[in-house]
Every structure is written in structure tokens, then in C-alpha cells.
C-alpha positions in Angstrom: 82.9 45.5 35.0 82.3 49.6 36.6 83.3 50.0 32.4 81.1 47.8 31.0 77.9 49.1 30.1 74.3 48.1 30.8 73.2 47.0 27.4 76.5 44.8 27.8 75.3 43.7 30.9 72.4 42.7 29.5 73.8 41.0 26.7 76.3 39.2 29.1 73.6 37.9 31.4 72.0 36.6 28.3 74.2 34.7 27.5 75.3 33.7 30.2 78.6 35.3 29.7 79.3 37.5 32.8 81.0 35.7 35.0 84.1 35.8 31.9 84.3 40.0 32.9 87.8 40.4 34.7 87.7 40.8 38.4 83.3 38.9 37.9 83.1 35.5 40.1 79.5 32.7 39.3 78.0 34.2 42.7 78.2 37.8 41.7 77.3 37.4 37.6 74.6 35.5 39.3 72.9 39.0 41.4 74.3 41.0 38.5 71.6 39.1 36.1 69.5 38.8 38.9 69.2 42.6 39.3 69.0 43.2 36.2 65.9 40.7 35.5 64.3 43.3 37.9 64.8 40.8 41.2 66.5 41.3 44.0 69.8 38.8 44.6 69.0 35.5 46.0 73.0 36.4 47.6 71.6 39.5 48.9 68.1 38.3 50.5 70.0 35.2 52.2 72.5 37.4 53.4 69.8 39.5 55.1 67.9 36.8 55.8 70.4 35.5 58.6 72.1 39.1 59.7 70.3 38.7 62.6 70.7 35.3 63.2 73.9 34.9 66.3 76.8 33.1 66.2 77.2 29.5 66.7 80.4 28.6 69.5 82.7 27.5 66.9 81.9 30.0 64.8 82.0 33.2 67.1 85.5 31.5 68.1 87.1 31.9 65.6 85.5 35.7 64.5 87.2 36.1 68.3 90.1 34.5 67.2 90.4 36.4 64.0 93.7 40.0 64.5 93.8 40.5 60.6 92.5 40.8 56.8 95.5 38.4 54.9 94.2 39.2 51.8 91.8 42.8 50.8 92.3 44.4 47.4 91.9 49.0 47.8 90.4 50.9 44.6 93.9 50.9 43.8 92.8 47.5 41.7 90.1 45.9 41.3 88.5 46.4 44.9 85.8 49.8 45.6 87.1 50.9 48.5 90.4 53.5 49.6 92.7 52.0 51.3 92.1 54.6 54.7 88.5 53.8 54.5 89.7 50.2 54.5 92.4 50.3 57.5 89.2 52.6 59.1 87.1 49.3 58.9 89.3 47.4 59.9 90.5 49.2 62.8 86.7 49.3 63.9 86.2 45.8 64.3 89.4 45.5 65.7 92.2 44.3 63.6 96.0 44.7 64.6 96.2 44.3 61.1 96.0 44.5 57.5 97.6 43.5 54.5 96.7 45.5 51.3 97.5 42.7 48.4 96.1 45.0 45.3 96.7 42.8 41.6 99.6 45.1 39.6 98.9 46.6 36.1 100.9 43.6 34.1 
């Protein structure tokens, strides 16, 4: 999507075809369309509105049980961060492992 120009993004948003771009799902497509329209994306508003809420007991237990991440993408494929930054973040979160699942060019 980074190589897609603003004019093409706007055209795709108008016709509803943003989600057809590689690596762009429905939620991200809605966020892009709302941003292009000058709106704060609904998804972002919901995240901000709930950011300070404590987790319920079951979610907290699940979160505490997480030891690592088995699905991650670096900037070697369709992710946005370097492997080093991702590893540092995983360590900061107390993770024991991080599985890199980048896509091949093919």
C-alpha cells in the first residue's frame, strides 16, 4: 500500500475496492477510507476509548499465560518494523519467543 498514491487510494475508497490491495483487510480499508474523508477512524476512536479500561479476569489470565507470538511479519515482507525492533518489543512485553512468519516474494 505504501507505493499506492493518494489519488489511487481516494479512487479505490470511492469505489469500495481498497480491501483488494495486497495486505489490506476490511478494517484497515475502512480506516484508510475514513482518514481520506477527513474523519478519525471509528476503529481508532474505539481503541482510544477503551485503552485505559482494565482487562476482565479471564482476559487478564489469558494475557498472563502468553509466552510468545507465533505469527509476526517484519519489514522484510509486509510488516512495518525491523526484526530487531520487534525482538526488543517482545522482550519488553516479557515474551519468551517471537516467531517470524514473513512472506516470500513468490
